[in-house]
N, C-alpha and C positions, 0 to 999 in steps of 0.2 A: 913048556916054552910056547906051544900053541895057544894056550890060555892067556899068557901074557900078551902075545901079539894082538889076540882078538880084543883084550881090554885096552891095550894101547890105541889100536885103530879106533875103537869105540870112543875113547877119550878125545882123540884128534877130530873125529867126526862131530862130537859134541861141542868142542872148542870152535871149530868151523861154523857150526849153526849159531853158536852164541856171538861169535864176531859178526855174523850177517844181521842178527837181531839188534845188537847195538849199533850197526852202522844205520839200520832202518830207523831206529829211535832218534839217532843224531839227526837224520835227514828230515824227519818230522819235526823235530825241535827247531831246526832251522827255518822250515816253512812257517811254523807257528810264530817264530821271532819275526819273520817278514810280515806275516799277517798282522801281528800286534805293533808293528813298526818299533821293535826292540832290537838292540844290538845283538847279533847272533852269538857273539863270543860271551856276552855277559848275562844273557837269559838263562835263568835257573829254573829247571822244572819244578824243583822244590817251591820256589816263590810263586810260581804259576798256580800250582795245586793248592797252596795255602790261600791264595787270592780267590780262587774259585770256591774253596771250602767256606771262606768267610762270606763270600757273596752269598752262597746258598744258604748259610745260616741266617744272615740278615734277610734275605728274601723270604724265607719261610717264617720268620719272626713278623715281618711285615704283613704276610697273608693272615696271620692270626690276629 
């Protein structure tokens, strides 16, 4: 029983930590949306990262 309580508490602690991390990521995403003059609700981090990747690839190609 003590082991189960310990595991359960560890899981709850991990969940709380994960929720804090997601809240931090969401806040940073909103700041990025504001910086880029994008709609906070429509900004997709996947799109941003894909755009950055494409820019990097084209930039490196231009340097060559």
